[in-house]
N, C-alpha and C positions, 0 to 999 in steps of 0.2 A: 552508723546511721542508721534510721529508717526511712522507710520510702518517703516522708515529709521532707526530707533535705534535698530534693530536688531542685534544681537550676529553672527558676522562671527565668679683602678677601677673595674676593671675587678672582677668579684665577684663569690663565688663559688655557685654550684646548692644549691638553698633555700628549705628547708624544711616548714614545717606550720609554720606560726609565730601568737603565740598566747599574744595578746597583755595583758598588766596588768590592764585595765581597767573592772569594775565590770560587770555584764550580761545586756543587753540590746539589742533587736534584732536592727540592723542597719537596718534602713528602708532608700531605696534608693527613695527620695522622696516620703516618704508617703509608700513605698511597704510593702504590706502585706505577699511578696514573703520572705522577709529578714526583720532582726529586726534591732532595731535602740537602740540606747543609752539616755538618758535623757544628756539633756544641761546643766540643771541645777535642782537644789535639790539634796538630800543626796543620794549616791548610794543603790539600794536595796538589790544588794548580799550582802552574808552574810560577816561582816565586818573582821571576822576572816582569811577568806580565802586569802591566797597569790596566786596570778598571778603567773604563771611558765613563766620563763625567756624568750626571743625570742628565737624560733626555729631556729637555722641554721645549714647549710650545715657545713662539716667539712672546718677547716680553715687552710692554707697552705702557708708560715710559721704560725706556730703559736706564739703569742706573747712570750715577754719573760717569763713573768708571768702565761704560760701556761706549759712551758716546765717542764719534769719530774725533781724532784731535785734530787740532787744529796745524794749517799749516807750518814748518819753523819760520821765525822771524830770520829775516836777512842777518846775514854777516855783519857784525862792525867792522871788517876790513876786507882786503882781497888780496889779487896778487898782482906783483909788478910786472912791468912788458919784459924783464928780463926774467924772468921765473923766480928772484929774489920775494921774498917775504919781508916787506918793509912797512912798519908797522906806522899808523897815521896818515900814509898817503894813499891814494885813490888813482886810478887809470882809469881813462874816459872808456876803457871797453869794458873795466869791472864797473864803472857808473849804469851803462846801457845796462850790464846783465843785470845788476842789482834793480834797476826802475823794472826791468821785463820781470823778474822774478816777484817782485811786490804787486805788480797790477795782477799776475797769475794767483798770487795768494788771494788778491782783495776779490778777483773773479772767482777763484775756486769758494771763497766763504761766500760770495753773494748767492752762487749756484746751491751750496748748500742749504743755506736758510731759506730760500725759496723753496727746496726740496721737502724740508723739514716742516716749511709752513702748509705743506699740502697734506704732510701725514696725519691721520687721524686720531682723534684723541682718546684715553682709555672710555670716557663716559661714551663719545659717539663711536666706537667699536662695539661698546656694549648695547647703546641703543640700536644699532643696525642688525645684530644679531636677535634682538626681540621685536623689531619689527618685521623681519622674516618670519621669525618663529611663532606670529599670533595669525599668519596667513594660511588659508588652506593648503594640503601638501602639493596640490597642482598649481599653486602661486607660488610657491616657497622654491618649486626647483628650478627654473629660470634663475633665479637669483643667487641659488648655491650654487650653480653651473657659471654665474659670472664671477663669482668670487674666486672658486675653485679655478679657474682660467688664470686669474689675476695675482702676479706677485707683490702687489703693491702694500699688501697689508699683511704678512706673514700668517698671524692668528685668524685671521679672518679667512685664509686660503687654507689652512688649516681644518678650520671648526666647518670649511664648506664640502671638505673632501669626506669627512665623517659622516657630515648629513646626506651626503649621496648614496655612500655606502647603506648606511642604515633604511634609509628609502628604496633601496635596490635598483638605483638610478643605473642602466647599461653605461652613460657618459661618464659617470664617477671612474671608472676603469681609466678611458681615454684621458681626463685629465688628470690622475693618478701619477699616469703612465709619462705623461709629459711633464708633471711636476719633479721627476727624476732627474732630468736635467739640469734642474737650478742649481743655484751655488748654495743655497741656504739649506745646509745639512738637517735644520729640525724639521721645515717644510718635509724633505724626501724623507724621513723617517714617519711621518706620517703618511704620507705617499704609500710608505712601503706596508704598514699597517692596514690600509685601507687594502691592497691588493694580497694581501694575505687572507682579509677580511670575504673579498668577493671568491677567492680559491680556484680551482679548477674545474673545469673548464674556463670558466666566463674571463678569468685573468690571464690566460695561458698567453695571451700575446704581448704580455710585459716582461716577458721573461728576456729578450734583449735588452730592454732598458736597464732592468735590474742589472745585469750582467755589466753593463758599461759602467752603470752606480756603483758599482762596486769596486771597481778600479779605481776610483776617487775617491772613496769613502775615507770617513776618520772612525776615531774609534767611539763617536755617538750615535751613528747611522749604521755603521756597519754589522749590529748584531739584526738588526729590524729588516733589512736588506736580505742579508743572509736568510732570515729565517721564510721570509716572503719568498723564496726561491724554493725551500724546504717544502711549504705549502703548495706551491705550485709542480711539486714533482721533479724538481730539475737535478738530474744526476752530478751535474757540473757543480755543482754548488757543494757537495760531499767534503770534498777537504778543506773548503773554507767554513763550513759548517762544524767539522770536529776539532778545526782550529779555537774556533770560537768557543766551542763547548768545552775543551779542555781547559780553557782561558777562564770559564765562567758567565762569561757574558751571556751566551745563547740562553740558558736556562731562566734566563731572568727578563725576555723581553715579555710584554705585556699586549695580550690583543686589543682591539678597538673596544674601547670601552671601559679596558681595565680586565687585572685578573690574567694568571700566568697564559703566553700561548702553547708554551713550549710542549710538544707530546714526543716523547722517544720515540715512539713506534713509526713516527712521520720521517721523523732522520734516519732509524734504522732501513725505513723503506727505500732509499736513495741506492742502497747496495745489495747484493746477494747476503741471505743471512749468511751463508757458510762464510762468507767473508767476514762477517761481524765476529761471529763466534772464535776466531781468529784471536781477539782481541780480550780473550778471558785472562788470559795471564798479564795485562798489561799494567803497566806499573803505576796508573794511575787508576786510583779507588773510584774516581766518577764513570770511568769509559768501563771499568768491570762491573759497574752498576748499570750502565747502560745494557750490558750483555747480558746481565743477568734479568734485566727486567724484558728485554724482547724475547729473551729465548722462553721466558715464562708464562710471555701471551702466546707464543707460538710451540708451547710443549709439545714435545713427540719424544717417545724412547727414543731416539737417538740423540737425543740433547741429555740425557739422563747422568751419565758420567761428566759431565761439564757443569752440570747445576748442582752435582753433588759434592764437586772441586769449589764451587763457587758458596755455597750454603756452610762450608767450613772456614770461608774466608776469614780473614785477622779483623776486616772492615765488619761490623755488625748492619750496616744498611747495606752490602752487597748483600752479605748472608739472609736476609730477610727477604730481599727481592726473588733470590734463588729460590726459597721456600716456596714460593705461588708456583714457581714450574713443577716442583716437584709433587706439591698436591694437586696438581693438575693431572700430572701423569700418572698418578694413583695407584700404579703395581706395588708390590713389595718392593722391590730395589730402591724405589724412588720415596715410599713411605716410611723405611726405617730410619733414613737419616735426618729426615726432617722431624719427624717424633722425638728423635735424640736431641735434634737443636732445641725445641722446644720445652722439650724434660729438664735440660740440664741449662738452661738459660735463667738468669737471677730476675727479680722480680720486674725491674724496670724493662730488661732487654725481653722477657715473655710479653709483655704487654705490647711492645713494640712490634714482635713475630705477629702475636694474635691480629695487629692493626692491618700490619703487612699482608696477611692472608684475608681480611677482611674484606680490603680496599681492593687486591689480586683477584681471588679466585670468588670472594664474594660467600654468603650463607653455607656455601658446601666446604670451604676451607673452615670455616668455624667450628664446624658439627666434626671435622676430619681432628681438628686439635682436642675432642671432648677426649680423645683417647690419648692423652697427653697428660690428661690430669692425676695427679697423685694420688695413691690411693692411704697414703701415710703421710703425717698424721690426720684426723677426721678433721678438725678446722681447715687445714689446707685443701683437704680435697671438696670441702663445701664452697670455700672462697676462690678457688680453682674455677668451680664447675659455674656460680653463679657469676664470674666474670664474664666466660664464654656466652651463658644465657642473655645477660643485661646487653652484650653486643650484639646478640642475633635479635633483640628486641629493639634495638636501634637501627639496625640494618634493614628489616624486613625484608629482607631477598623473597622471591616464591619459589627460586631454585633449591632454597634449603627444605623445602619440605620431605621429599623423597627419602634423602640422606638422613633427614631428623626421625621418619618414622622406621628407620631401618634400625639408628642408633636405640631408639626405645625399645625396639621387639629384641633386639640382639642383646645388651645391656639388662635389660628389666632393673631400671633405675629405682631407686627410694622413691615412695608415694610423693614425694613432693616435687622430685627434679621430674616423676613424669607430668606430673600435673604443668610444671613451669612449660616443659617441651610442649603440653598440648596446646597450653595460650599461647606460643610463640607460632604453632601450626594455625590456630586461630587467626591470630595477627596479618596472616599474610590470606587469610579467606582461605585456610584448605580444612574442609568441612571433617577431615580424620583428625582434627584437634578434640574434637567433642566428646568421642569415648574417653579419651584419656583425661579431661575436665572434669567428665562425667563420674569418672571413678575417684578423682580426687575430692568431688563437692561430698562425698559419703565420708570423708575423715574429720574426727573431730580433732580440734588443732590442741587440745589439751594432753589429747593421748599422742598424737603424732610429733609434737615437739617438746624436747624438756629444758626447764627455764635453767639450769646446770651449764647447758651448753650455749653459752651467751654469742656463739656465732650465728645460730640459726636466728635471726633478725633479718628484718625489712626496715621500708623507711617510717613504717607505722610501731616498730616498735618488736620485741621479742613475740616472734609467732605464736607462742604459745597464748599470747594474751590478746592476738590479735586474729581478724577471720578475714585478712587482705586477699589472699591468694582465692578464696571463693568467691568473695565481693568480685574480684578482677574476672575470676574466671567465668562468674555468671554474667557478667558485661560482653565477655568474649564470645557466649552462648548463642548472646541476644544478636548481636551484630554478624554472624555467623547463619541466624534464622533471617536476617533482613536479605544479606546478601544469597542465600541459597533457600528463597522462598518456595522453590517447587521440591526440595527437599526434606520436607515436614516431618514426613514417616521416620528417616533415618536418624533424624536428632533426636527425635521421641525415644528412638531405641534406644541411644546413648546416654540421653541427660535427662529426660524428662519427671524420671521418678526421685532422681538424687537431688536435683533442684526442689522439688516441692517437698522433701523432707526436709531440707536446709530450711527453706524458708517457714515451717512450721516450728524449727526448733528456735525460732529467732524470738524475741521481744516483740518483734515488726517486722514483718515480712519485707524484704528488701527489694526497690525498685527495680534492680538488675535483675532478678529473678523474676519477677512478674511479668517484665517486658518481654524474657525470653518465653515463657509459656504463654503469653497471650499471642505472639508472634506466630508461634506454632501451631495455636488455637488448640492448648491442650484443655480434654474432656474431663479430665481428672483435677483438675484446678479448678473447674468453673463452678462449682458452687461454693467454695471458697471464697473464688473472687467475686461473686456476689454478695456474698456476707462482709468482706470488706469494703466494698465500694459504698452497700448501703448498708450501712451498721444502724441497729435499733438502738442504740444509745440516745438518751434525749440533746435536743442541742443546749450548751451551755447557759447559764440564767442571767439576767440583766446584772451586773455588779458582780460575777461570778470569778474569783482570782486565780492567779494561773496556779498549778501548770496548765498548761493546755492541754485537752483530751485526746491520747494518743489514737481514739477512734479515727477520729476526724483527721488527724495527719493521714492516717495510710490510705483513708477514703481517697484522700485526693489523688492518689497514686491508683488504686484499683478502680477509680472511676474511668480516668484515662485509658487503663487498660484493660476495662470489660468493653470500652467503645472499639479498640484493636480488635477484639475477638469478635466484635459483630456478634454479639448474642442478642438476637431480634427481644424476647422478653424483656432486656434491661433496657431498650430503646425509650419506654415512655417513662420509665425511671429516671433517666438520666435527665427527660427536659422537668421531671419534676422537682429537681432541685434547685430551679430558678424561682420556684414558688413557694420555697420552704422561709422566705422573709415575709411573715404575715402581714405586719405593718407596712402598708407602701410608705409611708411618710419618714420610717426609720431609715437616718442617715447614715449607711457603714461605709463613706468614704473615706478614704485616709485621715481626711481632717476631720469627718464626721465620729473616729474611733478615739478621739483626742480629749481623754479627761470625762467623757461622758457614762463610762460604766458598762461602755460597751464592747470592749477590746475583745475577752473571748468569745464573745456570741457573734460580733462582727466578724471576726476571722475565721468561726467554725463554717458560717454562711459563704465567705469568701473562699476556704479552701472545698466547699461540695461545687460551689458556682464552678469554680476556676477547672478542678478536676473534671467537670461535666463538659463545659465546654473544648476540652482537651479531648475528652472521648468521642465528641461527637465529630472534632476536628481529625481523630484517628479513624471515625466510621465514614466519612465525607456523603451523609445521606442529605439529600434536598429537603427532607423532612424540617429539619432543623432550622432552616431559614429564617423563619418566622419567630419563632422564641429567640432566636439569637437576637435577632435585630431588635424585639423588645426590651432585651436585657442591657445591650449597647445602649441604647437611648435613655434608658432608665437612670437618671444621674442621682439617685440614691445608693447606686451600688457600688460596690468596691473597683478602683480604678482597674487593678489588677484582674479580676474577674471578667470586667468588659474588653479590658485589651484580648484577654485570652478568648473571649465571644468572637472578636474582630479578626482573630485571625483561624477563628473555628470556620467562620462565615466564607472566608476564601477557596475550603477544602470543601465545603458545602455547596456553594453556589453553582450555578451555571453560568453561562458567558451572559444571556439574557440579563440574569441579576444581578451581575457583576456590573453591568451597564449603570443599573442603576445606583449601585453601591458609589460607582463613581460620581453620580447627581448627589448623591447624600452627602459625598464627603465636599462637595463644592459648597452645597448648601449651607451645611455645618460650620465650616471652615470660614465662610465668609461673614458670619455672623459677631457680633460684638463682644458676646459674653463668653467667660474664659472656659465656662463648663459646656458650651457647644461647640467653641473650638477643639476644644477637648474630644469630641465627639467626632469633629470633622479628622483629626489626625488620626484615631482610632479606623475610621472606615478607611483612610489613605493607606495604612497600615496593610489592612485586606488586601488593598491592591497592589501593594508591593509585592503582596505572595504570590496573589494571583492577576497577573498585567490583564487589562484589557484595552484591546486595539482602539488608537485612538482618542484611549482615554485623556493622554498628555494634553490635548488642545483644550480638555476642559479643565485641567488642573493649573496651567501653566501660568492663566492669569491670577490664581489665588494667591501667588509669590506676591503679596504686597507686605509695605511697612505695616499695615494695621493687624495683620494677621501675627499672633503669639509667637515668636521665634521657633520653639519647640515645635510647635504646628508646621510653622514652613518648612523645617528640616524634614517632618514624616512625610507631608506632601512632597518637598523634592525628593525624595529617596523614591518614592512610590512612582515618579514621574521618571526616573532613572532607571530603576530597575525594570520598569515597562518598557521603555525604550519610546522614541518621538520621531517624528518627520520634518523634513527640512525647514515646515511652516514653524512649530515649535523650538524647535534649534533655533531660526532666527529669532523667536520671542526672547530664548534663555539670554542669548548672546546680549541683546537689549539692555536685559534686566541688569547684566554686570555693571551697567554704568551707576546703578543706583547702589551706593553703600548699605543702605538698609537690610536689601534683599540680595544682596553681590554673592554672598556665601551659599546661598540655599540655592539660586541658578548654576553655581559654579559646579556645586554637587551634582546638579541632576545630568550636567555636562560631561562630567568624569565618569559617573554611573553607567550612564545609555548610550554615550554617544562612540565613535570609532578613536581608535586611537589617536589619528589625525586629531578629532576634535579634542580630546583629553587633554593632549600635549599642545593646542593653541591656547585651550581655557585657562591653564598653569602659567604659560609665558605673559598672561597678559597682566597677570600679577606683579610684573616689573614696574608697572605704573602706580600701584596700589603700595600704602603703606606695610611697615613689616607684620605688623598684627595682625591685618587682614589674613594672609597668607598662612599664620599661625595657629588662627581660627579655623580657616578653611581644613588644614592637616588634621585637628581633632574633630569635627565634622566627620570626617573622612573615614577616621578609624571608628567611629560611633555607628557609623549607617550599616555595618554588616554584624546585625545583631546574630544570627545564625542563617546558615544557608540547607535549603530543603533539598528534594532530592529533584524538584523541579528546577530548581538553580543549576544543575546537572545536566539534565535532558534539555535545558535551551540552551546551554552552552553557554550561561551568563560567567559562569567563573572562566572561562577561557577570556571572556572579553573583559573581566575585571583585571587577570593577568596582565593580559595584552597592553591594555590603557597604563596601568603602572609601570611596565618596562618603559613604555613611550616617553610617560613624564619623566623619565632618570636620564632621558636625552636633553630635555631642554633645562636650559639655561637661564638662572633669574638674576640679575646680577652676576652675571658670569659664573655662578656657581651651579653644579648639577642638581637637581631635585630627586633626591635618593628617598624621600622620605614615603614616598606612594608604596615604594618596594616594601620598606620597613615594615611601614603597619600593615600593610595587606598582609605579608607574612606573619606578622604577629596573631592576627585574626585566624588563619591557617591553625597557629598553633593551640588554638582555644577550642578546637574540634576532638578531644580526645572522649569527650562526653556526648551521650544523647543531651539532647538542648531543646527538644519538644518536639510535635508531632510530625513528622515526615523531615525532621532532621537528618542530617548526612554526620556521622563520627567519621574520623579520620580512618578509621580501618576499612568501612564502607566505602568513604571516596577511594580510598587508595587502590580500591580493588576494581571499582569500576572504572577509574582512569588507566589502571594499567591493562583491562579488558579493552578499552576505546582506544588504547595505543597500539593495540594489536589488529583488532578487527575492525576499525572506524574507517570511514571515509579518508581522503586527504586531509581535508582541514580536520576533522574532530582526532586525527593522529596528531597532528602538529599542536592541537589545543590542548590533548591530553599528556602530551610530551611534555611541553613547557609549564603545563600547570605542575605535574610531578617533579621538575626540576625547582620550580618558584617554592613548592613545598619541601626543597630538599629531601627528596624519597630517594637515596642513594641505593638501596638496593633493587626497588623496579627499575631503576634506568640501567642498573648492570642487568640485570636479566633481559630488558629490550633490547640491548645493545646487540643480541646476537641473533635478535629477527631479521628475517629477509626483508630486499628493500628498503623503500623509504622509512619505515619505522625505526631499523636498525643503524640506519645513516645519522636519523636526527638523534636519538637516544644517544648514541655514541659523542655526538658533540656537544648535547646537552649534560651528557657525565661530565666529560672533560671540563666544561663551562662549570659547573657545580662543584668541582672538586680543586679550581684554581679562580675561586671567586675574585670579584673585585675589591679590594680594602676599601672599609667605609668605616665611618665612626659611627657607630650604635646609638640610635635614639634611646634616651630614657623613656619609657611607656608607662612606668610601674603607674602613676597617679591616672591613667586612663584605663588599666585593667580591670575589669569586675571583680568585686569582692567574692573569695573563695567561701564556699560552706566549709563549716567544719567536717575533720574526717580524712583521712588519706585518699579515700577511693568512695564518695559521696553514690555515685551513680552506680 
């Protein structure tokens, strides 16, 4: 594609669920971080062990067969004085005893009925939770503490214990410790989860209570109690832990909120490593796998012989875990058996070995596996290399850079694989990738690939007929140029000339190449960039039929990138594009182009105005404010061009001007005419990109029923992204009472409020009909058009992630609200391509988050690591685990949670996803 293709039921609180299957470590894609169960063959656990029943929270109302039985009816006879049983005769004593039994039974029934009458109904429990959830956090805590201390309603007690833990309330430890003495095993299971969540040292005082509770535990709560002791590093629990592990129960324990809690390293940490190593020949494959995993994580040459034995284990899951250790040790003695195991593995087991190396060692392990690729036949070489390269792309581990460079320099792979390796380097922000991509940019697909070699294909088709590797390579070069803005000279030396040759060899220059050259301020391309941006071709005539002139398709992108280059002679020419519509009455709005013979002319004018606005946005010069404002308020221009002008205004205006923009947004949005309201929404979108302190006070009153819904949502988004004070927050909460503006106010609160505010807002929807919440979900998804570098700098992304996580802990009609997490994650997945001026691509954002996690302050580190986990950036978290201090500890926990996610039902968001432009990689 050319440059013109740019994108403009209810359930109670759940305790630990322990499945009935025997123990094997559940391996997420071959993870050594968690365990897997054999998919075939006899189970390894002791066959006599019976798995505990599913551990669940209190159930209200109970099933009929859970109700306590009534006292037995008095017998129809008795015993005689002489001790002989005589049918039909009653002694005075037996009559008295019978009367006493009857009275006792009646009393018991009366007491039971009275007690049951005091029990809360399901609706009452749900309402009580809702009434607490909608309160500010400071007001919630006393109520959760009250229910945590009461065993009158087990489901509320469990919920309270969990909410106190998530709130980080120190009193939660006290209440959970006390709950361990209760008779209800369901509550004790949740209490153990809570104490494990607090961890050591916060919950160390609960160890004696946990050990006491373990003495009277049953199969339903024993695994949770044992795991809590493991989390608290209690050596006395090792024997029980290994017993539960052998039976297959321990590795199924869930952490608070869902997801597997089991971490083999924590279990192994209860005893010296030498003692654990003695179990390498244990008859249980699960135990051998535990040993292999722990030794691999603590890989030292002293364990080489043990790991070599384990890598040859008849159980492939044991062998895979041992392979990680041999890869980490890295000397020739360790490498040989590892590569032999990889080379001799069949296709299925090879994939599993690679996954184990990926999840155990990371990118370094995958690069090491390149030495196991078979050299014959040729198609096998291709497929095995491609398999590893794709896994490196998905992992994006920064630690893969050095070994990958060494592999390229030592092996001198074919140009295709050199380019792929260079792309892998660029994806993790390593500037050395530019050299290898630059060399690949010179290769003609028709000469590099042969059509008869069917395996030389990618998702775009046979590589001799597509230019996808160079399109992707140019995109990676552009990302490198953004990441390493201070190293333009190095990037020019590596790839400037090859990219220019590639662009000029195409029918139209590709936007990715233009982006790269503009970012490094290439002098060599400047003349061509001007020619592409300002074509001498005449505008289409009225009534002209398709096709659309290619020159104006190219101009749209070139205008943007000449602005990024800040070419001073081009500045007035950018402004001139807004004056190319000579007839001021000509209507080239979307409606105006329908059936008036203006389609080609109108779209050409739209293209140059849109491109110029984006160019000015890239430039960020205040001189553009007045021309942009005139375009925005000209109701005859195309809406997309005016929207681009509003976005440009945000980057060109100073704070004083943006205050005026806020006033304009208010003035236009308050008018009755739809076209005026549209201008108000447009100005509001500028405020979303560049928030103005205090603007919320002006905008909140505009959320009224007489403002068009789309305009209301634009204003709501601006309020949320810009943030608000307590007065505006109070007004927004008040507007939740108005069914017409409720969702606009809620969107502002969810986007711009604290985690507490976002959670309270969603909790209020328990009182509204289901359609209201469904509508809010869709507006929430659409609120994230794209993220700019300012969203990263201001910490907006951290707030969005924290709020989405907080919402998942709220229950509406007793159902957890998982939708915010899923929908926000889906929008992070849309960051593959550049989405406009100052937008973040996934490569750039991942690199910046990684650096922030390593060198930011405490809040930045936590926000960056939480966001990387939210984005499922496994490789970055694996690398960060080895950083010292808080960074390493936070990353280790985040990585474990990422590898052991809570099981949820994924939403189908296909109807909300933006339509994709043609081509496999249009950007």
